[in-house]
ZAMAR-652010 format. One line per field, with one value per atom (N, C-alpha, C): residue number from 1; residue in three letters; x, y, z. Coordinates in Angstrom, 1 decimal, always signed. Layout:
n <- NUM, ...
res <- ALA, ...
x <- X, ...
y <- Y, ...
z <- Z, ...
end
This chain:
n <- 1, 1, 1, 2, 2, 2, 3, 3, 3, 4, 4, 4, 5, 5, 5, 6, 6, 6, 7, 7, 7, 8, 8, 8, 9, 9, 9, 10, 10, 10, 11, 11, 11, 12, 12, 12, 13, 13, 13, 14, 14, 14, 15, 15, 15, 16, 16, 16, 17, 17, 17, 18, 18, 18, 19, 19, 19, 20, 20, 20, 21, 21, 21, 22, 22, 22, 23, 23, 23, 24, 24, 24, 25, 25, 25, 26, 26, 26, 27, 27, 27, 28, 28, 28, 29, 29, 29, 30, 30, 30, 31, 31, 31, 32, 32, 32, 33, 33, 33, 34, 34, 34, 35, 35, 35, 36, 36, 36, 37, 37, 37, 38, 38, 38, 39, 39, 39, 40, 40, 40, 41, 41, 41, 42, 42, 42, 43, 43, 43, 44, 44, 44, 45, 45, 45, 46, 46, 46, 47, 47, 47, 48, 48, 48, 49, 49, 49, 50, 50, 50, 51, 51, 51, 52, 52, 52, 53, 53, 53, 54, 54, 54, 55, 55, 55, 56, 56, 56, 57, 57, 57, 58, 58, 58, 59, 59, 59, 60, 60, 60, 61, 61, 61, 62, 62, 62, 63, 63, 63, 64, 64, 64, 65, 65, 65, 66, 66, 66, 67, 67, 67, 68, 68, 68, 69, 69, 69, 70, 70, 70, 71, 71, 71, 72, 72, 72, 73, 73, 73, 74, 74, 74, 75, 75, 75, 76, 76, 76, 77, 77, 77, 78, 78, 78, 79, 79, 79, 80, 80, 80, 81, 81, 81, 82, 82, 82, 83, 83, 83, 84, 84, 84, 85, 85, 85, 86, 86, 86, 87, 87, 87, 88, 88, 88, 89, 89, 89, 90, 90, 90, 91, 91, 91, 92, 92, 92, 93, 93, 93, 94, 94, 94, 95, 95, 95, 96, 96, 96, 97, 97, 97, 98, 98, 98, 99, 99, 99, 100, 100, 100, 101, 101, 101, 102, 102, 102, 103, 103, 103, 104, 104, 104, 105, 105, 105, 106, 106, 106, 107, 107, 107, 108, 108, 108, 109, 109, 109, 110, 110, 110, 111, 111, 111, 112, 112, 112, 113, 113, 113, 114, 114, 114, 115, 115, 115, 116, 116, 116, 117, 117, 117, 118, 118, 118, 119, 119, 119, 120, 120, 120, 121, 121, 121, 122, 122, 122, 123, 123, 123, 124, 124, 124, 125, 125, 125, 126, 126, 126, 127, 127, 127, 128, 128, 128, 129, 129, 129, 130, 130, 130
res <- MET, MET, MET, SER, SER, SER, SER, SER, SER, THR, THR, THR, VAL, VAL, VAL, ILE, ILE, ILE, LEU, LEU, LEU, ASP, ASP, ASP, THR, THR, THR, ILE, ILE, ILE, LEU, LEU, LEU, LEU, LEU, LEU, GLN, GLN, GLN, ASP, ASP, ASP, THR, THR, THR, THR, THR, THR, GLY, GLY, GLY, ILE, ILE, ILE, TYR, TYR, TYR, SER, SER, SER, PHE, PHE, PHE, GLU, GLU, GLU, LEU, LEU, LEU, VAL, VAL, VAL, ASP, ASP, ASP, GLN, GLN, GLN, ASP, ASP, ASP, GLY, GLY, GLY, ASP, ASP, ASP, ALA, ALA, ALA, ILE, ILE, ILE, ASP, ASP, ASP, VAL, VAL, VAL, ALA, ALA, ALA, GLN, GLN, GLN, PHE, PHE, PHE, GLU, GLU, GLU, THR, THR, THR, ILE, ILE, ILE, THR, THR, THR, LEU, LEU, LEU, THR, THR, THR, TYR, TYR, TYR, TYR, TYR, TYR, ASP, ASP, ASP, LYS, LYS, LYS, GLU, GLU, GLU, THR, THR, THR, ARG, ARG, ARG, GLN, GLN, GLN, ILE, ILE, ILE, ILE, ILE, ILE, ASN, ASN, ASN, THR, THR, THR, ARG, ARG, ARG, GLU, GLU, GLU, ALA, ALA, ALA, GLN, GLN, GLN, ASN, ASN, ASN, ILE, ILE, ILE, LEU, LEU, LEU, GLN, GLN, GLN, ALA, ALA, ALA, ASN, ASN, ASN, ASN, ASN, ASN, VAL, VAL, VAL, ILE, ILE, ILE, ILE, ILE, ILE, THR, THR, THR, THR, THR, THR, VAL, VAL, VAL, ALA, ALA, ALA, GLY, GLY, GLY, PRO, PRO, PRO, PRO, PRO, PRO, ILE, ILE, ILE, VAL, VAL, VAL, THR, THR, THR, THR, THR, THR, LEU, LEU, LEU, ARG, ARG, ARG, TRP, TRP, TRP, ASP, ASP, ASP, ILE, ILE, ILE, GLN, GLN, GLN, GLN, GLN, GLN, GLU, GLU, GLU, ASP, ASP, ASP, THR, THR, THR, ALA, ALA, ALA, ILE, ILE, ILE, ILE, ILE, ILE, ASP, ASP, ASP, ASP, ASP, ASP, ARG, ARG, ARG, ARG, ARG, ARG, GLU, GLU, GLU, LEU, LEU, LEU, GLU, GLU, GLU, THR, THR, THR, HIS, HIS, HIS, ILE, ILE, ILE, ALA, ALA, ALA, LEU, LEU, LEU, PHE, PHE, PHE, GLU, GLU, GLU, TRP, TRP, TRP, THR, THR, THR, TRP, TRP, TRP, ALA, ALA, ALA, THR, THR, THR, THR, THR, THR, ARG, ARG, ARG, LYS, LYS, LYS, GLY, GLY, GLY, VAL, VAL, VAL, HIS, HIS, HIS, GLU, GLU, GLU, ILE, ILE, ILE, GLN, GLN, GLN, PHE, PHE, PHE, GLN, GLN, GLN, VAL, VAL, VAL, GLU, GLU, GLU, SER, SER, SER, ILE, ILE, ILE, LEU, LEU, LEU, TYR, TYR, TYR, VAL, VAL, VAL, SER, SER, SER
x <- -2.7, -1.3, -1.0, -0.2, +0.1, +1.6, +2.0, +3.4, +3.6, +4.8, +5.2, +6.5, +6.6, +7.8, +8.3, +9.6, +10.2, +11.1, +10.8, +11.5, +12.7, +13.8, +15.0, +14.8, +13.9, +13.7, +13.2, +13.8, +13.3, +12.7, +11.5, +10.8, +11.0, +11.2, +11.3, +9.9, +9.7, +8.4, +7.9, +6.6, +5.8, +6.3, +6.8, +7.2, +6.3, +6.4, +5.6, +6.5, +5.8, +6.5, +5.6, +6.1, +5.4, +5.7, +4.7, +5.0, +4.1, +4.6, +3.8, +4.2, +3.2, +3.4, +2.4, +2.7, +1.7, +0.7, -0.5, -1.6, -1.8, -1.7, -1.7, -2.6, -3.0, -3.8, -2.9, -3.5, -2.8, -1.7, -1.9, -0.9, +0.1, +0.1, +1.0, +0.7, -0.6, -1.0, -1.8, -1.6, -2.2, -3.8, -4.4, -5.9, -6.2, -7.1, -7.5, -8.2, -8.0, -8.6, -10.1, -10.7, -12.2, -12.7, -11.9, -12.3, -12.4, -11.8, -11.7, -13.1, -13.4, -14.7, -14.3, -13.2, -12.8, -11.3, -10.8, -9.3, -9.3, -8.7, -8.6, -7.2, -7.0, -5.7, -5.9, -5.2, -5.1, -3.7, -3.5, -2.1, -2.0, -0.9, -0.8, +0.6, +0.8, +2.1, +2.3, +3.5, +3.7, +3.7, +4.3, +4.5, +3.1, +2.4, +1.2, -0.1, +0.0, -1.1, -2.1, -1.7, -2.5, -2.7, -3.9, -4.2, -3.7, -3.1, -2.5, -3.4, -3.6, -4.3, -5.7, -6.4, -7.7, -7.8, -6.7, -6.7, -6.9, -8.1, -8.5, -9.5, -9.1, -9.9, -10.5, -9.7, -10.1, -10.2, -11.3, -11.5, -10.4, -9.6, -8.6, -8.8, -10.0, -10.2, -10.4, -9.3, -9.2, -9.6, -9.2, -9.6, -8.5, -8.6, -7.7, -6.2, -5.8, -4.4, -3.8, -4.7, -4.3, -4.8, -3.9, -4.3, -3.9, -4.8, -4.6, -4.7, -3.7, -3.7, -3.4, -4.1, -3.8, -3.3, -2.2, -1.6, -1.9, -2.6, -3.1, -2.0, -0.8, +0.3, +0.3, +0.7, +1.0, +2.4, +2.5, +1.5, +0.8, -0.4, -1.2, -0.5, -0.4, +0.2, -0.7, -1.1, -1.9, -1.0, -0.9, -0.1, -0.9, -0.6, -1.2, -0.2, -0.5, +0.4, -0.2, +0.4, +0.0, +0.9, +0.2, +0.9, +0.9, +1.9, +2.0, +2.0, +1.1, +0.8, +1.6, +1.8, +2.4, +1.8, +0.5, -0.2, +0.1, +0.5, +0.9, +2.3, +3.1, +4.4, +4.5, +3.3, +3.3, +4.0, +4.6, +5.2, +4.1, +3.9, +2.9, +3.4, +4.7, +5.2, +6.5, +6.4, +7.5, +8.8, +8.7, +9.9, +10.7, +10.2, +10.9, +11.6, +12.8, +13.5, +13.1, +12.7, +12.3, +11.0, +10.1, +8.9, +8.7, +8.3, +7.9, +6.5, +6.1, +4.7, +4.4, +3.2, +2.8, +1.6, +1.6, +0.5, +0.1, -1.2, -1.8, -2.8, -2.5, -3.4, -4.2, -5.5, -6.3, -7.2, -7.4, -8.3, -9.1, -10.2, -11.1, -11.5, -11.7, -12.2, -12.9, -13.7, -14.3, -15.1, -15.7, -16.5, -15.8, -15.0, -14.4, -12.9, -12.3, -10.8, -10.4, -9.2, -8.7, -7.2, -6.6, -5.2, -4.8, -3.5, -3.0, -1.6, -1.2, +0.2, +0.5, +1.5, +1.9, +3.3, +3.4, +4.8, +5.0, +6.3, +6.8, +7.9, +7.8, +8.9, +9.0, +10.2, +10.4, +10.2, +9.7, +9.6, +10.5, +11.3, +12.3, +11.7, +11.8, +11.3, +12.3, +11.8, +12.6, +12.2, +13.2, +13.0, +12.2, +12.5, +11.9, +11.1, +10.1, +9.2, +8.1, +7.9, +6.9, +5.6
y <- -2.1, -1.7, -0.7, +0.4, +1.4, +1.4, +1.7, +1.8, +2.6, +3.3, +4.0, +3.4, +3.0, +2.4, +3.3, +3.7, +4.5, +3.5, +3.2, +2.3, +2.9, +2.2, +2.8, +2.5, +1.6, +1.2, +2.4, +2.6, +3.7, +3.0, +3.2, +2.7, +3.7, +3.2, +4.1, +4.4, +5.6, +6.0, +5.0, +4.8, +3.9, +2.4, +2.0, +0.6, -0.1, -1.4, -2.1, -2.5, -3.0, -3.5, -4.3, -4.8, -5.6, -5.1, -4.9, -4.6, -5.5, -6.1, -6.9, -6.7, -7.0, -6.9, -7.7, -8.0, -8.8, -8.0, -8.4, -7.7, -8.3, -7.4, -7.9, -7.0, -7.5, -6.7, -5.9, -5.3, -4.4, -5.1, -6.5, -7.3, -7.9, -7.6, -8.2, -9.5, -10.0, -11.3, -11.1, -12.2, -12.1, -12.1, -11.5, -11.5, -12.3, -13.3, -14.2, -13.3, -13.6, -12.8, -12.8, -13.8, -13.9, -12.9, -12.3, -11.4, -10.0, -9.6, -8.2, -7.7, -6.5, -5.9, -5.0, -4.2, -3.3, -3.3, -3.1, -2.8, -1.8, -0.6, +0.4, +0.9, +1.5, +2.1, +3.5, +4.4, +5.8, +6.1, +6.5, +6.6, +8.0, +8.7, +10.1, +10.5, +11.7, +12.3, +13.1, +13.0, +13.6, +15.1, +15.7, +17.2, +17.9, +17.3, +18.0, +17.5, +16.3, +15.6, +15.1, +15.1, +14.7, +13.2, +12.7, +11.3, +10.7, +9.5, +8.9, +7.7, +7.5, +6.3, +6.1, +7.1, +7.1, +6.2, +6.1, +5.3, +6.1, +6.7, +7.4, +6.6, +6.0, +5.1, +4.0, +3.5, +2.5, +1.1, +0.5, -0.9, -1.8, -2.5, -3.4, -4.8, -5.1, -6.4, -7.4, -8.0, -9.0, -8.3, -7.0, -6.3, -5.2, -4.7, -3.6, -3.8, -5.0, -5.3, -5.7, -6.1, -6.6, -7.9, -8.8, -10.2, -10.3, -10.9, -11.1, -12.6, -13.2, -14.6, -14.9, -15.9, -16.4, -17.8, -18.1, -19.4, -19.8, -21.0, -21.4, -21.6, -21.9, -22.1, -23.4, -23.5, -22.4, -21.8, -20.5, -19.6, -19.1, -18.6, -18.0, -16.8, -16.6, -15.5, -15.0, -13.7, -13.1, -12.0, -12.1, -11.2, -10.5, -9.2, -8.3, -8.1, -8.4, -8.2, -7.2, -6.0, -5.0, -5.1, -5.4, -5.4, -4.0, -3.3, -1.9, -1.8, -1.0, -0.9, +0.2, +0.3, +1.4, +2.7, +2.7, +4.0, +4.5, +3.6, +3.9, +4.6, +4.4, +5.1, +6.2, +6.8, +8.0, +9.2, +10.1, +11.3, +12.4, +13.1, +14.1, +15.4, +15.7, +17.0, +16.7, +17.0, +16.7, +17.4, +18.5, +19.2, +18.6, +17.6, +16.9, +15.6, +15.3, +14.1, +13.0, +13.3, +12.3, +12.8, +11.9, +12.2, +11.2, +11.6, +10.7, +10.4, +9.1, +8.7, +8.0, +8.2, +7.6, +6.7, +5.5, +4.5, +4.3, +4.6, +4.4, +3.3, +2.2, +1.0, +1.1, +0.9, +1.0, -0.2, -0.9, -2.0, -2.0, -2.6, -2.8, -4.2, -4.7, -6.0, -6.0, -7.0, -7.1, -5.8, -5.2, -4.0, -2.8, -2.9, -1.7, -1.6, -2.5, -2.6, -1.9, -1.2, -0.6, -0.7, -1.0, -1.0, -0.1, +0.4, +1.4, +1.0, +1.1, +0.8, +1.8, +2.6, +3.6, +3.3, +3.5, +3.4, +4.6, +5.0, +6.1, +5.5, +5.8, +5.4, +6.4, +6.4, +7.4, +6.8, +7.6, +7.3, +8.3, +7.7, +8.5, +8.8, +10.0, +10.4, +10.0, +9.5, +9.1, +10.0, +10.6, +11.7, +11.2, +10.0, +9.6, +8.3, +8.3, +7.1, +7.2, +6.0, +5.9, +5.4
z <- +14.9, +15.0, +13.9, +14.3, +13.3, +13.1, +11.9, +11.6, +10.3, +10.2, +9.0, +8.6, +7.3, +6.8, +5.7, +5.8, +4.7, +4.0, +2.7, +1.9, +1.2, +1.1, +0.3, -1.1, -1.5, -2.9, -3.7, -4.9, -5.8, -7.0, -7.3, -8.5, -9.6, -10.8, -12.0, -12.4, -13.0, -13.5, -14.5, -14.4, -15.3, -15.2, -14.1, -13.9, -12.9, -12.7, -11.8, -10.6, -9.5, -8.4, -7.5, -6.4, -5.4, -4.0, -3.2, -1.8, -1.0, +0.1, +0.9, +2.4, +3.3, +4.7, +5.4, +6.7, +7.5, +8.1, +8.1, +8.8, +10.2, +11.2, +12.5, +13.4, +14.5, +15.5, +16.4, +17.4, +18.3, +19.1, +19.2, +20.0, +19.1, +17.8, +16.8, +16.3, +16.6, +16.2, +14.9, +14.0, +12.7, +12.8, +11.8, +11.7, +10.5, +10.7, +9.6, +8.6, +7.3, +6.2, +6.3, +6.8, +6.9, +7.9, +8.8, +9.9, +9.4, +8.3, +7.9, +7.4, +7.9, +7.5, +6.3, +6.4, +5.3, +5.3, +4.1, +3.9, +2.7, +3.0, +2.0, +1.8, +0.6, +0.2, -0.2, +0.4, -0.1, -0.5, -1.8, -2.4, -3.0, -2.6, -3.0, -3.0, -3.7, -3.7, -2.4, -1.8, -0.5, -0.6, -1.6, -1.7, -2.0, -3.0, -3.5, -2.8, -2.2, -1.6, -2.7, -4.0, -5.1, -5.1, -5.2, -5.2, -6.5, -6.5, -7.6, -8.0, -9.3, -9.8, -9.1, -8.8, -8.2, -6.9, -6.2, -5.0, -3.8, -3.6, -2.4, -1.6, -0.5, +0.3, -0.6, -1.5, -2.4, -1.7, -2.0, -1.4, -2.0, -1.2, -1.7, -1.0, -0.5, +0.1, -1.0, -1.4, -2.5, -3.8, -4.0, -5.2, -5.5, -6.7, -7.1, -6.9, -7.4, -7.4, -6.1, -5.1, -3.8, -3.5, -3.0, -2.6, -1.2, -0.4, +1.0, +1.3, +1.9, +2.1, +3.6, +4.1, +5.5, +5.4, +6.1, +6.2, +7.7, +7.8, +9.1, +10.2, +9.8, +10.7, +11.4, +12.6, +13.5, +13.3, +13.6, +13.9, +12.6, +12.8, +11.7, +11.2, +9.9, +9.2, +8.1, +8.2, +7.1, +6.4, +5.1, +4.3, +3.3, +3.2, +2.1, +1.1, -0.2, -1.3, -2.3, -2.5, -3.4, -4.7, -5.8, -7.1, -7.6, -7.5, -7.9, -9.5, -10.0, -11.4, -12.0, -13.3, -14.0, -13.6, -13.5, -13.2, -11.8, -10.9, -9.6, -9.5, -10.5, -10.5, -11.5, -11.7, -12.6, -11.8, -12.6, -12.0, -12.1, -10.9, -10.8, -11.4, -11.1, -11.5, -12.3, -13.6, -14.6, -14.2, -13.4, -13.1, -12.0, -11.4, -10.3, -10.8, -10.4, -10.8, -9.9, -8.6, -7.6, -7.0, -6.8, -6.0, -4.9, -3.7, -2.7, -2.7, -2.8, -2.8, -1.5, -1.0, +0.2, +0.0, +0.5, +0.5, +1.9, +2.1, +3.5, +3.4, +4.1, +4.2, +5.5, +5.5, +6.7, +6.7, +7.9, +7.9, +9.2, +9.1, +10.3, +10.5, +11.7, +12.0, +13.4, +13.7, +15.0, +15.4, +14.4, +14.6, +15.1, +16.2, +16.8, +16.6, +15.9, +15.8, +14.5, +14.5, +13.3, +13.3, +12.1, +12.0, +10.8, +10.9, +9.9, +9.6, +8.3, +7.9, +6.8, +6.9, +5.9, +5.4, +4.1, +3.5, +2.7, +2.6, +1.7, +0.9, -0.4, -1.3, -2.4, -3.1, -4.1, -5.5, -6.4, -7.8, -8.6, -9.5, -10.2, -11.6, -12.0, -13.3, -14.4, -15.5, -16.6, -17.8, -18.3, -19.4, -20.5, -21.1, -22.3, -22.1, -21.3, -21.0, -22.1, -22.7, -23.8, -23.2
end
């Protein structure tokens, strides 16, 4: 299943956050965490397309600040939780007060199945961040 979510949340430069969503198949049904073959994250600045925090097709299957959990239910629910790091809210261009960052999550299961989930959110520049 594919979807793009535009968040109204604005994160401040060099701060942390949490984003989570349910991992589902093309029918909207949960996929058990044991069934995933790959889950990756590509994270970049919308305007420049510059990769942020080396997250280009980065493996996030229980790695790199991502936890995936399955609750047996019924119904079964599988949730991906990304713990956003300070490095993820870096400002790419100091001349901009706001930047739009994009996180693209991609996953595969059952050899031929693929899902995609994309989010966009803004990061606000803070003049005197230490």
